[in-house]
KEMARLUM-685578 format. One record per residue (C-alpha): residue number from 1; y, x, z. Coordinates in nm, 3 decimals. Layout:
BEGIN
<gukol=NUM	py=Y	px=X	pz=Z>
...
// end
This chain:
BEGIN
<gukol=1	py=0.000	px=0.000	pz=0.000>
<gukol=2	py=0.344	px=0.127	pz=-0.093>
<gukol=3	py=0.678	px=0.043	pz=0.067>
<gukol=4	py=0.953	px=-0.083	pz=-0.164>
<gukol=5	py=1.324	px=-0.121	pz=-0.100>
<gukol=6	py=1.471	px=-0.415	pz=-0.291>
<gukol=7	py=1.811	px=-0.557	pz=-0.379>
<gukol=8	py=1.801	px=-0.918	pz=-0.497>
<gukol=9	py=1.991	px=-1.247	pz=-0.521>
<gukol=10	py=1.873	px=-1.572	pz=-0.367>
<gukol=11	py=1.907	px=-1.917	pz=-0.526>
<gukol=12	py=2.260	px=-1.953	pz=-0.385>
<gukol=13	py=2.371	px=-1.626	pz=-0.545>
<gukol=14	py=2.390	px=-1.434	pz=-0.216>
<gukol=15	py=2.282	px=-1.071	pz=-0.202>
<gukol=16	py=1.962	px=-0.987	pz=-0.014>
<gukol=17	py=1.840	px=-0.640	pz=0.087>
<gukol=18	py=1.523	px=-0.530	pz=0.259>
<gukol=19	py=1.183	px=-0.368	pz=0.234>
<gukol=20	py=0.832	px=-0.498	pz=0.172>
<gukol=21	py=0.483	px=-0.359	pz=0.122>
<gukol=22	py=0.280	px=-0.416	pz=-0.193>
<gukol=23	py=0.009	px=-0.248	pz=-0.396>
<gukol=24	py=0.244	px=-0.165	pz=-0.683>
<gukol=25	py=0.587	px=-0.239	pz=-0.823>
<gukol=26	py=0.482	px=-0.546	pz=-1.023>
<gukol=27	py=0.311	px=-0.699	pz=-0.720>
<gukol=28	py=0.628	px=-0.644	pz=-0.519>
<gukol=29	py=0.834	px=-0.813	pz=-0.791>
<gukol=30	py=0.597	px=-1.111	pz=-0.789>
<gukol=31	py=0.621	px=-1.144	pz=-0.411>
<gukol=32	py=0.999	px=-1.150	pz=-0.430>
<gukol=33	py=0.993	px=-1.402	pz=-0.716>
<gukol=34	py=0.766	px=-1.628	pz=-0.508>
<gukol=35	py=1.039	px=-1.627	pz=-0.241>
<gukol=36	py=1.296	px=-1.745	pz=-0.495>
<gukol=37	py=1.469	px=-1.407	pz=-0.524>
<gukol=38	py=1.593	px=-1.251	pz=-0.848>
<gukol=39	py=1.530	px=-0.876	pz=-0.833>
<gukol=40	py=1.822	px=-0.647	pz=-0.918>
<gukol=41	py=1.659	px=-0.322	pz=-0.810>
<gukol=42	py=1.320	px=-0.228	pz=-0.671>
<gukol=43	py=1.266	px=0.130	pz=-0.553>
<gukol=44	py=0.945	px=0.277	pz=-0.416>
<gukol=45	py=0.950	px=0.480	pz=-0.095>
<gukol=46	py=0.973	px=0.859	pz=-0.132>
<gukol=47	py=0.628	px=0.933	pz=0.006>
<gukol=48	py=0.454	px=0.685	pz=-0.224>
<gukol=49	py=0.687	px=0.673	pz=-0.523>
<gukol=50	py=0.461	px=0.857	pz=-0.766>
<gukol=51	py=0.149	px=0.654	pz=-0.691>
<gukol=52	py=0.345	px=0.329	pz=-0.699>
<gukol=53	py=0.495	px=0.411	pz=-1.038>
<gukol=54	py=0.153	px=0.498	pz=-1.183>
<gukol=55	py=-0.001	px=0.180	pz=-1.044>
<gukol=56	py=0.289	px=-0.027	pz=-1.177>
<gukol=57	py=0.245	px=0.119	pz=-1.524>
<gukol=58	py=-0.131	px=0.046	pz=-1.522>
<gukol=59	py=-0.087	px=-0.313	pz=-1.402>
<gukol=60	py=0.191	px=-0.373	pz=-1.657>
<gukol=61	py=-0.038	px=-0.262	pz=-1.941>
<gukol=62	py=-0.329	px=-0.479	pz=-1.818>
<gukol=63	py=-0.123	px=-0.795	pz=-1.764>
<gukol=64	py=0.063	px=-0.773	pz=-2.095>
<gukol=65	py=-0.239	px=-0.675	pz=-2.302>
<gukol=66	py=-0.058	px=-0.385	pz=-2.464>
<gukol=67	py=-0.246	px=-0.066	pz=-2.539>
<gukol=68	py=-0.157	px=0.270	pz=-2.389>
<gukol=69	py=-0.072	px=0.407	pz=-2.732>
<gukol=70	py=0.174	px=0.126	pz=-2.800>
<gukol=71	py=0.344	px=0.174	pz=-2.464>
<gukol=72	py=0.368	px=0.547	pz=-2.513>
<gukol=73	py=0.538	px=0.502	pz=-2.848>
<gukol=74	py=0.818	px=0.315	pz=-2.671>
<gukol=75	py=0.864	px=0.511	pz=-2.354>
<gukol=76	py=0.770	px=0.870	pz=-2.418>
<gukol=77	py=1.075	px=0.985	pz=-2.615>
<gukol=78	py=1.245	px=1.270	pz=-2.426>
<gukol=79	py=1.611	px=1.217	pz=-2.335>
<gukol=80	py=1.855	px=1.374	pz=-2.583>
<gukol=81	py=2.081	px=1.656	pz=-2.481>
<gukol=82	py=2.366	px=1.582	pz=-2.240>
<gukol=83	py=2.206	px=1.249	pz=-2.150>
<gukol=84	py=2.108	px=1.112	pz=-1.812>
<gukol=85	py=2.136	px=0.792	pz=-1.613>
<gukol=86	py=2.475	px=0.905	pz=-1.484>
<gukol=87	py=2.617	px=1.053	pz=-1.803>
<gukol=88	py=2.573	px=0.928	pz=-2.156>
<gukol=89	py=2.757	px=1.094	pz=-2.442>
<gukol=90	py=2.960	px=0.832	pz=-2.631>
<gukol=91	py=2.923	px=0.577	pz=-2.349>
<gukol=92	py=3.164	px=0.316	pz=-2.487>
<gukol=93	py=3.005	px=0.321	pz=-2.830>
<gukol=94	py=2.654	px=0.303	pz=-2.683>
<gukol=95	py=2.745	px=-0.002	pz=-2.472>
<gukol=96	py=2.905	px=-0.180	pz=-2.766>
<gukol=97	py=2.614	px=-0.102	pz=-3.001>
<gukol=98	py=2.353	px=-0.215	pz=-2.748>
<gukol=99	py=2.523	px=-0.545	pz=-2.665>
<gukol=100	py=2.582	px=-0.619	pz=-3.034>
<gukol=101	py=2.223	px=-0.541	pz=-3.138>
<gukol=102	py=2.071	px=-0.717	pz=-2.839>
<gukol=103	py=2.287	px=-1.025	pz=-2.901>
<gukol=104	py=2.174	px=-1.050	pz=-3.263>
<gukol=105	py=1.807	px=-1.040	pz=-3.162>
<gukol=106	py=1.827	px=-1.262	pz=-2.853>
<gukol=107	py=2.050	px=-1.522	pz=-3.021>
<gukol=108	py=1.784	px=-1.563	pz=-3.291>
<gukol=109	py=1.519	px=-1.658	pz=-3.036>
<gukol=110	py=1.364	px=-1.326	pz=-2.937>
<gukol=111	py=1.297	px=-1.300	pz=-2.558>
<gukol=112	py=1.501	px=-1.047	pz=-2.364>
<gukol=113	py=1.217	px=-0.805	pz=-2.294>
<gukol=114	py=1.090	px=-0.811	pz=-2.651>
<gukol=115	py=1.442	px=-0.762	pz=-2.786>
<gukol=116	py=1.502	px=-0.454	pz=-2.567>
<gukol=117	py=1.160	px=-0.313	pz=-2.651>
<gukol=118	py=1.214	px=-0.365	pz=-3.024>
<gukol=119	py=1.548	px=-0.187	pz=-3.007>
<gukol=120	py=1.379	px=0.105	pz=-2.831>
<gukol=121	py=1.140	px=0.133	pz=-3.125>
<gukol=122	py=1.375	px=0.069	pz=-3.417>
<gukol=123	py=1.719	px=0.218	pz=-3.349>
<gukol=124	py=1.780	px=0.562	pz=-3.500>
<gukol=125	py=2.054	px=0.691	pz=-3.268>
<gukol=126	py=1.883	px=0.914	pz=-3.003>
<gukol=127	py=2.117	px=0.815	pz=-2.720>
<gukol=128	py=2.089	px=0.444	pz=-2.790>
<gukol=129	py=1.711	px=0.467	pz=-2.833>
<gukol=130	py=1.672	px=0.644	pz=-2.499>
<gukol=131	py=1.897	px=0.384	pz=-2.336>
<gukol=132	py=1.688	px=0.096	pz=-2.470>
<gukol=133	py=1.363	px=0.264	pz=-2.371>
<gukol=134	py=1.489	px=0.319	pz=-2.016>
<gukol=135	py=1.604	px=-0.043	pz=-1.990>
<gukol=136	py=1.264	px=-0.166	pz=-2.112>
<gukol=137	py=1.083	px=0.057	pz=-1.863>
<gukol=138	py=1.283	px=-0.086	pz=-1.573>
<gukol=139	py=1.243	px=-0.445	pz=-1.695>
<gukol=140	py=0.867	px=-0.401	pz=-1.735>
<gukol=141	py=0.857	px=-0.294	pz=-1.369>
<gukol=142	py=1.023	px=-0.615	pz=-1.251>
<gukol=143	py=1.397	px=-0.544	pz=-1.277>
<gukol=144	py=1.633	px=-0.793	pz=-1.437>
<gukol=145	py=1.838	px=-0.693	pz=-1.741>
<gukol=146	py=2.151	px=-0.668	pz=-1.526>
<gukol=147	py=1.966	px=-0.457	pz=-1.268>
<gukol=148	py=1.835	px=-0.222	pz=-1.537>
<gukol=149	py=2.179	px=-0.192	pz=-1.696>
<gukol=150	py=2.331	px=-0.125	pz=-1.352>
<gukol=151	py=2.144	px=0.208	pz=-1.339>
<gukol=152	py=2.370	px=0.332	pz=-1.620>
<gukol=153	py=2.717	px=0.304	pz=-1.463>
<gukol=154	py=2.855	px=0.555	pz=-1.713>
<gukol=155	py=2.767	px=0.314	pz=-1.997>
<gukol=156	py=2.811	px=-0.042	pz=-1.867>
<gukol=157	py=3.121	px=-0.129	pz=-1.665>
<gukol=158	py=3.111	px=-0.365	pz=-1.369>
<gukol=159	py=3.254	px=-0.661	pz=-1.563>
<gukol=160	py=2.972	px=-0.643	pz=-1.818>
<gukol=161	py=2.708	px=-0.622	pz=-1.545>
<gukol=162	py=2.842	px=-0.924	pz=-1.357>
<gukol=163	py=2.860	px=-1.130	pz=-1.676>
<gukol=164	py=2.502	px=-1.043	pz=-1.770>
<gukol=165	py=2.392	px=-1.117	pz=-1.415>
<gukol=166	py=2.560	px=-1.458	pz=-1.430>
<gukol=167	py=2.412	px=-1.530	pz=-1.773>
<gukol=168	py=2.061	px=-1.448	pz=-1.653>
<gukol=169	py=2.104	px=-1.658	pz=-1.342>
<gukol=170	py=2.217	px=-1.968	pz=-1.533>
<gukol=171	py=2.002	px=-1.922	pz=-1.843>
<gukol=172	py=2.312	px=-1.904	pz=-2.066>
<gukol=173	py=2.294	px=-1.540	pz=-2.165>
<gukol=174	py=2.374	px=-1.587	pz=-2.536>
<gukol=175	py=2.730	px=-1.725	pz=-2.489>
<gukol=176	py=2.789	px=-1.465	pz=-2.220>
<gukol=177	py=2.691	px=-1.186	pz=-2.460>
<gukol=178	py=2.930	px=-1.333	pz=-2.716>
<gukol=179	py=3.206	px=-1.324	pz=-2.456>
<gukol=180	py=3.125	px=-0.959	pz=-2.377>
<gukol=181	py=3.147	px=-0.870	pz=-2.746>
<gukol=182	py=3.485	px=-1.043	pz=-2.775>
<gukol=183	py=3.611	px=-0.861	pz=-2.467>
<gukol=184	py=3.492	px=-0.525	pz=-2.601>
<gukol=185	py=3.662	px=-0.595	pz=-2.933>
<gukol=186	py=3.986	px=-0.680	pz=-2.754>
<gukol=187	py=3.971	px=-0.360	pz=-2.549>
<gukol=188	py=3.898	px=-0.155	pz=-2.861>
<gukol=189	py=4.195	px=-0.309	pz=-3.042>
<gukol=190	py=4.426	px=-0.237	pz=-2.748>
<gukol=191	py=4.295	px=0.119	pz=-2.724>
<gukol=192	py=4.348	px=0.177	pz=-3.095>
<gukol=193	py=4.697	px=0.032	pz=-3.079>
<gukol=194	py=4.795	px=0.253	pz=-2.786>
<gukol=195	py=4.652	px=0.567	pz=-2.948>
<gukol=196	py=4.823	px=0.499	pz=-3.280>
<gukol=197	py=5.152	px=0.420	pz=-3.106>
<gukol=198	py=5.163	px=0.736	pz=-2.899>
<gukol=199	py=5.099	px=0.955	pz=-3.203>
<gukol=200	py=5.467	px=0.963	pz=-3.301>
<gukol=201	py=5.610	px=1.050	pz=-2.956>
<gukol=202	py=5.335	px=1.309	pz=-2.908>
<gukol=203	py=5.429	px=1.472	pz=-3.239>
<gukol=204	py=5.798	px=1.471	pz=-3.150>
<gukol=205	py=5.724	px=1.618	pz=-2.808>
<gukol=206	py=5.513	px=1.894	pz=-2.965>
<gukol=207	py=5.798	px=1.971	pz=-3.206>
<gukol=208	py=6.043	px=1.991	pz=-2.916>
<gukol=209	py=5.818	px=2.230	pz=-2.725>
<gukol=210	py=5.774	px=2.444	pz=-3.037>
<gukol=211	py=6.151	px=2.463	pz=-3.094>
<gukol=212	py=6.212	px=2.552	pz=-2.731>
<gukol=213	py=5.950	px=2.828	pz=-2.733>
<gukol=214	py=6.087	px=2.966	pz=-3.063>
<gukol=215	py=6.439	px=2.984	pz=-2.929>
<gukol=216	py=6.354	px=3.107	pz=-2.579>
<gukol=217	py=6.101	px=3.375	pz=-2.671>
<gukol=218	py=6.219	px=3.478	pz=-3.020>
<gukol=219	py=6.583	px=3.399	pz=-3.093>
<gukol=220	py=6.729	px=3.430	pz=-2.743>
<gukol=221	py=6.637	px=3.799	pz=-2.689>
<gukol=222	py=6.796	px=3.887	pz=-3.025>
<gukol=223	py=7.112	px=3.693	pz=-2.950>
<gukol=224	py=7.142	px=3.868	pz=-2.615>
<gukol=225	py=7.115	px=4.209	pz=-2.784>
<gukol=226	py=7.382	px=4.115	pz=-3.038>
<gukol=227	py=7.624	px=3.987	pz=-2.773>
<gukol=228	py=7.568	px=4.294	pz=-2.553>
<gukol=229	py=7.627	px=4.534	pz=-2.842>
<gukol=230	py=7.953	px=4.359	pz=-2.928>
<gukol=231	py=8.044	px=4.303	pz=-2.564>
<gukol=232	py=8.123	px=3.944	pz=-2.642>
<gukol=233	py=8.138	px=3.641	pz=-2.413>
<gukol=234	py=7.836	px=3.416	pz=-2.411>
<gukol=235	py=7.911	px=3.059	pz=-2.528>
<gukol=236	py=7.836	px=2.781	pz=-2.279>
<gukol=237	py=7.532	px=2.644	pz=-2.472>
<gukol=238	py=7.385	px=2.995	pz=-2.484>
<gukol=239	py=7.429	px=3.033	pz=-2.109>
<gukol=240	py=7.248	px=2.703	pz=-2.055>
<gukol=241	py=6.956	px=2.811	pz=-2.274>
<gukol=242	py=6.948	px=3.152	pz=-2.106>
<gukol=243	py=6.918	px=2.978	pz=-1.770>
<gukol=244	py=6.636	px=2.761	pz=-1.903>
<gukol=245	py=6.465	px=3.068	pz=-2.044>
<gukol=246	py=6.486	px=3.262	pz=-1.718>
<gukol=247	py=6.367	px=2.959	pz=-1.525>
<gukol=248	py=6.062	px=2.911	pz=-1.748>
<gukol=249	py=5.970	px=3.279	pz=-1.764>
<gukol=250	py=6.014	px=3.357	pz=-1.396>
<gukol=251	py=5.931	px=3.025	pz=-1.236>
<gukol=252	py=5.681	px=2.886	pz=-1.489>
<gukol=253	py=5.364	px=3.015	pz=-1.318>
<gukol=254	py=5.481	px=2.891	pz=-0.978>
<gukol=255	py=5.567	px=2.551	pz=-1.124>
<gukol=256	py=5.221	px=2.525	pz=-1.285>
<gukol=257	py=5.050	px=2.612	pz=-0.955>
<gukol=258	py=5.268	px=2.366	pz=-0.765>
<gukol=259	py=5.190	px=2.086	pz=-1.012>
<gukol=260	py=4.817	px=2.162	pz=-0.988>
<gukol=261	py=4.834	px=2.143	pz=-0.607>
<gukol=262	py=5.026	px=1.815	pz=-0.624>
<gukol=263	py=4.767	px=1.664	pz=-0.860>
<gukol=264	py=4.479	px=1.772	pz=-0.634>
<gukol=265	py=4.658	px=1.632	pz=-0.328>
<gukol=266	py=4.727	px=1.298	pz=-0.499>
<gukol=267	py=4.367	px=1.267	pz=-0.619>
<gukol=268	py=4.232	px=1.335	pz=-0.270>
<gukol=269	py=4.485	px=1.095	pz=-0.120>
<gukol=270	py=4.377	px=0.818	pz=-0.359>
<gukol=271	py=4.014	px=0.864	pz=-0.253>
<gukol=272	py=4.100	px=0.743	pz=0.096>
<gukol=273	py=4.127	px=0.368	pz=0.158>
<gukol=274	py=4.484	px=0.387	pz=0.285>
<gukol=275	py=4.594	px=0.615	pz=0.002>
<gukol=276	py=4.432	px=0.397	pz=-0.263>
<gukol=277	py=4.598	px=0.086	pz=-0.125>
<gukol=278	py=4.943	px=0.246	pz=-0.108>
<gukol=279	py=4.918	px=0.406	pz=-0.450>
<gukol=280	py=4.800	px=0.079	pz=-0.607>
<gukol=281	py=5.092	px=-0.105	pz=-0.450>
<gukol=282	py=5.329	px=0.164	pz=-0.577>
<gukol=283	py=5.174	px=0.135	pz=-0.923>
<gukol=284	py=5.233	px=-0.240	pz=-0.930>
<gukol=285	py=5.599	px=-0.190	pz=-0.835>
<gukol=286	py=5.657	px=0.077	pz=-1.099>
<gukol=287	py=5.892	px=-0.047	pz=-1.373>
<gukol=288	py=5.728	px=-0.119	pz=-1.710>
<gukol=289	py=5.392	px=0.039	pz=-1.612>
<gukol=290	py=5.342	px=-0.214	pz=-1.332>
<gukol=291	py=5.354	px=-0.499	pz=-1.585>
<gukol=292	py=5.080	px=-0.336	pz=-1.791>
<gukol=293	py=4.857	px=-0.298	pz=-1.484>
<gukol=294	py=4.924	px=-0.655	pz=-1.366>
<gukol=295	py=4.851	px=-0.817	pz=-1.703>
<gukol=296	py=4.540	px=-0.603	pz=-1.753>
<gukol=297	py=4.391	px=-0.707	pz=-1.419>
<gukol=298	py=4.490	px=-1.071	pz=-1.473>
<gukol=299	py=4.321	px=-1.081	pz=-1.814>
<gukol=300	py=4.004	px=-0.930	pz=-1.668>
<gukol=301	py=3.999	px=-1.171	pz=-1.373>
<gukol=302	py=4.082	px=-1.497	pz=-1.554>
<gukol=303	py=3.857	px=-1.423	pz=-1.852>
<gukol=304	py=3.566	px=-1.352	pz=-1.617>
<gukol=305	py=3.639	px=-1.667	pz=-1.415>
<gukol=306	py=3.641	px=-1.877	pz=-1.733>
<gukol=307	py=3.307	px=-1.733	pz=-1.845>
<gukol=308	py=3.139	px=-1.771	pz=-1.506>
<gukol=309	py=3.255	px=-2.127	pz=-1.449>
<gukol=310	py=3.160	px=-2.234	pz=-1.800>
<gukol=311	py=2.813	px=-2.087	pz=-1.731>
<gukol=312	py=2.762	px=-2.313	pz=-1.430>
<gukol=313	py=2.852	px=-2.072	pz=-1.147>
<gukol=314	py=3.020	px=-2.249	pz=-0.856>
<gukol=315	py=3.380	px=-2.167	pz=-0.768>
<gukol=316	py=3.308	px=-1.959	pz=-0.456>
<gukol=317	py=3.048	px=-1.739	pz=-0.624>
<gukol=318	py=3.263	px=-1.702	pz=-0.937>
<gukol=319	py=3.556	px=-1.580	pz=-0.728>
<gukol=320	py=3.329	px=-1.344	pz=-0.535>
<gukol=321	py=3.194	px=-1.194	pz=-0.858>
<gukol=322	py=3.549	px=-1.159	pz=-0.992>
<gukol=323	py=3.664	px=-0.952	pz=-0.696>
<gukol=324	py=3.447	px=-0.650	pz=-0.775>
<gukol=325	py=3.576	px=-0.576	pz=-1.129>
<gukol=326	py=3.940	px=-0.584	pz=-1.009>
<gukol=327	py=4.033	px=-0.218	pz=-0.973>
<gukol=328	py=4.373	px=-0.257	pz=-0.808>
<gukol=329	py=4.313	px=-0.286	pz=-0.434>
<gukol=330	py=4.626	px=-0.493	pz=-0.370>
<gukol=331	py=4.524	px=-0.756	pz=-0.623>
<gukol=332	py=4.168	px=-0.748	pz=-0.492>
<gukol=333	py=4.291	px=-0.821	pz=-0.140>
<gukol=334	py=4.498	px=-1.111	pz=-0.270>
<gukol=335	py=4.196	px=-1.253	pz=-0.454>
<gukol=336	py=3.979	px=-1.215	pz=-0.144>
<gukol=337	py=4.235	px=-1.400	pz=0.069>
<gukol=338	py=4.261	px=-1.671	pz=-0.195>
<gukol=339	py=3.883	px=-1.712	pz=-0.204>
<gukol=340	py=3.871	px=-1.752	pz=0.174>
<gukol=341	py=4.140	px=-2.018	pz=0.151>
<gukol=342	py=3.952	px=-2.202	pz=-0.128>
<gukol=343	py=3.628	px=-2.188	pz=0.074>
<gukol=344	py=3.815	px=-2.357	pz=0.358>
<gukol=345	py=3.898	px=-2.649	pz=0.128>
<gukol=346	py=4.229	px=-2.553	pz=-0.032>
<gukol=347	py=4.300	px=-2.618	pz=-0.398>
<gukol=348	py=4.294	px=-2.335	pz=-0.650>
<gukol=349	py=4.661	px=-2.378	pz=-0.733>
<gukol=350	py=4.766	px=-2.372	pz=-0.367>
<gukol=351	py=4.557	px=-2.064	pz=-0.284>
<gukol=352	py=4.666	px=-1.872	pz=-0.594>
<gukol=353	py=5.031	px=-1.955	pz=-0.531>
<gukol=354	py=5.013	px=-1.873	pz=-0.158>
<gukol=355	py=4.874	px=-1.524	pz=-0.220>
<gukol=356	py=5.064	px=-1.452	pz=-0.546>
<gukol=357	py=4.746	px=-1.414	pz=-0.750>
<gukol=358	py=4.904	px=-1.570	pz=-1.060>
<gukol=359	py=5.268	px=-1.621	pz=-1.170>
<gukol=360	py=5.436	px=-1.958	pz=-1.116>
<gukol=361	py=5.407	px=-2.050	pz=-1.485>
<gukol=362	py=5.030	px=-2.009	pz=-1.467>
<gukol=363	py=5.010	px=-2.206	pz=-1.141>
<gukol=364	py=5.142	px=-2.512	pz=-1.327>
<gukol=365	py=4.862	px=-2.477	pz=-1.585>
<gukol=366	py=4.612	px=-2.432	pz=-1.303>
<gukol=367	py=4.731	px=-2.748	pz=-1.129>
<gukol=368	py=4.684	px=-2.955	pz=-1.444>
<gukol=369	py=4.342	px=-2.802	pz=-1.511>
<gukol=370	py=4.228	px=-2.868	pz=-1.155>
<gukol=371	py=4.341	px=-3.231	pz=-1.172>
<gukol=372	py=4.165	px=-3.287	pz=-1.505>
<gukol=373	py=3.846	px=-3.103	pz=-1.407>
<gukol=374	py=3.875	px=-2.837	pz=-1.677>
<gukol=375	py=3.920	px=-2.520	pz=-1.473>
<gukol=376	py=3.711	px=-2.305	pz=-1.707>
<gukol=377	py=3.922	px=-2.397	pz=-2.010>
<gukol=378	py=4.239	px=-2.351	pz=-1.804>
<gukol=379	py=4.143	px=-1.998	pz=-1.701>
<gukol=380	py=4.057	px=-1.919	pz=-2.064>
<gukol=381	py=4.404	px=-2.037	pz=-2.168>
<gukol=382	py=4.568	px=-1.829	pz=-1.895>
<gukol=383	py=4.370	px=-1.524	pz=-2.010>
<gukol=384	py=4.497	px=-1.570	pz=-2.366>
<gukol=385	py=4.856	px=-1.599	pz=-2.242>
<gukol=386	py=4.824	px=-1.274	pz=-2.052>
<gukol=387	py=4.665	px=-1.100	pz=-2.352>
<gukol=388	py=4.987	px=-1.173	pz=-2.543>
<gukol=389	py=5.196	px=-1.060	pz=-2.244>
<gukol=390	py=4.988	px=-0.743	pz=-2.214>
<gukol=391	py=5.048	px=-0.664	pz=-2.580>
<gukol=392	py=5.424	px=-0.700	pz=-2.528>
<gukol=393	py=5.417	px=-0.491	pz=-2.209>
<gukol=394	py=5.229	px=-0.211	pz=-2.385>
<gukol=395	py=5.483	px=-0.224	pz=-2.667>
<gukol=396	py=5.772	px=-0.193	pz=-2.419>
<gukol=397	py=5.601	px=0.097	pz=-2.242>
<gukol=398	py=5.543	px=0.281	pz=-2.569>
<gukol=399	py=5.902	px=0.223	pz=-2.682>
<gukol=400	py=6.033	px=0.348	pz=-2.348>
<gukol=401	py=5.823	px=0.665	pz=-2.360>
<gukol=402	py=5.912	px=0.719	pz=-2.726>
<gukol=403	py=6.283	px=0.676	pz=-2.655>
<gukol=404	py=6.279	px=0.923	pz=-2.365>
<gukol=405	py=6.080	px=1.183	pz=-2.560>
<gukol=406	py=6.283	px=1.141	pz=-2.879>
<gukol=407	py=6.615	px=1.156	pz=-2.690>
<gukol=408	py=6.510	px=1.471	pz=-2.504>
<gukol=409	py=6.392	px=1.632	pz=-2.826>
<gukol=410	py=6.712	px=1.553	pz=-3.015>
<gukol=411	py=6.921	px=1.683	pz=-2.726>
<gukol=412	py=6.722	px=2.005	pz=-2.710>
<gukol=413	py=6.743	px=2.065	pz=-3.085>
<gukol=414	py=7.118	px=1.998	pz=-3.085>
<gukol=415	py=7.163	px=2.241	pz=-2.797>
<gukol=416	py=6.970	px=2.509	pz=-2.985>
<gukol=417	py=7.165	px=2.451	pz=-3.308>
<gukol=418	py=7.496	px=2.450	pz=-3.121>
<gukol=419	py=7.402	px=2.773	pz=-2.945>
<gukol=420	py=7.320	px=2.945	pz=-3.274>
<gukol=421	py=7.639	px=2.822	pz=-3.444>
<gukol=422	py=7.865	px=2.918	pz=-3.154>
<gukol=423	py=7.694	px=3.258	pz=-3.125>
<gukol=424	py=7.756	px=3.322	pz=-3.496>
<gukol=425	py=8.121	px=3.217	pz=-3.460>
<gukol=426	py=8.163	px=3.437	pz=-3.155>
<gukol=427	py=8.010	px=3.736	pz=-3.332>
<gukol=428	py=8.229	px=3.673	pz=-3.636>
<gukol=429	py=8.538	px=3.658	pz=-3.417>
<gukol=430	py=8.453	px=3.985	pz=-3.245>
<gukol=431	py=8.392	px=4.156	pz=-3.579>
<gukol=432	py=8.727	px=4.030	pz=-3.713>
<gukol=433	py=8.913	px=4.157	pz=-3.407>
<gukol=434	py=8.761	px=4.499	pz=-3.451>
// end
């Protein structure tokens, strides 16, 4: 008998943890299923892990009627280079490709296990094939699809896991997968828009740095020699650039070390609970950037709420599942307080308004949706509104950064040109006097 540690959900959606003894992993999964628990993870004890895994593999082959050769063809591929459960090269692409391929198979009537197994046999990409084979191995040992996917946190984010978990629990996995694909497409579009928009300011900034380095390290020493040989007075722009040059040459290494220390200190500070809370609150209050963070979290929360409620999840469990994907601790605390208030009998609109979870304009929509019994559609509408607002906020942020970078670059180039012109005029005047 082996001892297994399990993590499962009961019929009410509450998390259950514990240990039990069984002959193998599949027997343990059956015992938990008989108790009405959905297994998320099932781990054998350290002393008996190897024997339990071997026994689970044997029982899986006997019960399914599959031959050892067929099973080996699916599970014996070695992991590709730079690939593990914690790190998968091209993680975003692998997640998108898996969900897309799995959706196409499962939506056409293929059971989940067979769809994952078929992908492990047919896909040509080594990373994706290894991912599918690992998922099938875990599922054949009793894990749910969400539980198997949860062992690859570098590939599947928390929002995807909670949606798949909700889809499995309600039996509506196909529409949930469609929602995940739409969300991934939206994120990819936003990512592409941001990357394409920052290309211009990045190029201008690189040009400014190149001009500054050219003048400070190449032209400035020559101008100094000319002015010293003629014993002329340095023009004001030249003095400014000379000060910048001395500052960068003499203080540059110290500035770099100081910045590195500040970054390390901030990262360590954010790892603490108090530091994370304060920094998240500061981030929300930051002009322009705070709007981007707020709309991003609101889109994630409302879109997930709409999907969960439309899948049959009750309000309390939907709110509980929505708390975990929210990355900003301040907003997560507000959502937690709102959920407690709703569990005590308060209306959604009242709780969300009391704890500032949504803006006033969205509260009006929420009130109407609650009165008409269409909360899922209302949250979907609110998510779409914030997608538009997020697009505008990102545009404002990019324009602000572009304006600052472009203005600094133009000012620096003008200062360099003015310094050169005034130096030439000063040299010409000294030569004329002589």
